[in-house]
C-alpha positions in Angstrom: 55.2 16.2 -44.0 52.7 18.0 -41.5 50.1 16.0 -40.0 46.6 17.1 -38.3 45.6 15.4 -35.4 42.3 15.4 -34.1 40.3 13.0 -31.6 37.0 12.4 -31.2 36.2 11.8 -27.6 32.5 10.8 -28.0 33.7 7.5 -30.1 36.7 7.1 -27.8 36.3 3.3 -26.0 39.0 4.3 -23.9 41.5 1.2 -25.4 44.1 3.0 -24.5 46.1 2.2 -28.2 47.0 5.9 -28.5 48.3 7.1 -25.9 50.0 3.9 -24.9 51.8 3.6 -28.6 52.3 7.4 -29.4 52.4 9.2 -26.1 54.5 12.3 -27.4 51.0 13.1 -29.0 48.1 11.6 -27.2 47.2 11.8 -23.4 44.7 10.1 -21.2 42.3 13.0 -19.7 40.3 10.7 -17.4 38.3 7.3 -17.6 40.9 6.3 -20.0 39.2 8.7 -23.0 42.2 10.2 -25.2 43.2 14.0 -26.5 46.0 15.1 -28.2 48.5 16.5 -25.6 48.5 20.2 -24.6 51.9 20.5 -25.7 51.8 19.6 -29.2 48.9 22.0 -29.4 45.6 20.4 -28.3 42.5 18.9 -30.4 43.3 20.0 -34.2 47.1 20.4 -33.9 49.6 20.3 -36.8 52.5 17.9 -36.2 55.3 19.2 -38.3 57.1 15.9 -38.6 60.4 17.7 -39.2 60.4 18.6 -35.5 58.7 15.9 -34.0 60.3 13.3 -36.1 59.4 11.1 -38.9 58.8 8.0 -36.7 56.5 9.9 -34.5 54.3 10.6 -37.9 54.6 7.4 -39.0 53.2 6.0 -35.7 50.6 8.1 -35.5 49.3 7.2 -39.1 49.5 3.6 -38.1 47.7 4.4 -35.1 45.2 6.3 -36.5 44.2 3.0 -38.9 44.5 0.8 -35.8 42.0 2.6 -33.3 39.0 0.2 -32.8 36.7 2.9 -32.3 37.5 4.9 -35.3 37.9 7.9 -32.9 41.6 9.2 -34.0 41.3 11.8 -37.1 44.7 12.2 -38.9 45.0 14.5 -42.3 47.9 14.9 -44.2 47.8 18.7 -44.8 51.1 19.3 -46.3 53.7 16.4 -48.0 
């Protein structure tokens, strides 16, 4: 499976959920605002779950659902 991951920083409320729970993918860029880590490709990155780990992808999908502001955007681009 491959996931496209993005953060709408205008919606982000700096709750820290994403970068606390999935630090492999998300980072605090200041004032608590989240972003997709440059190390994984930055905003709009395609995560290959076979490479990054299925557990990481599963957590990304869970956190996307749990994000209180709806600022995390995750799309399955390949099953």
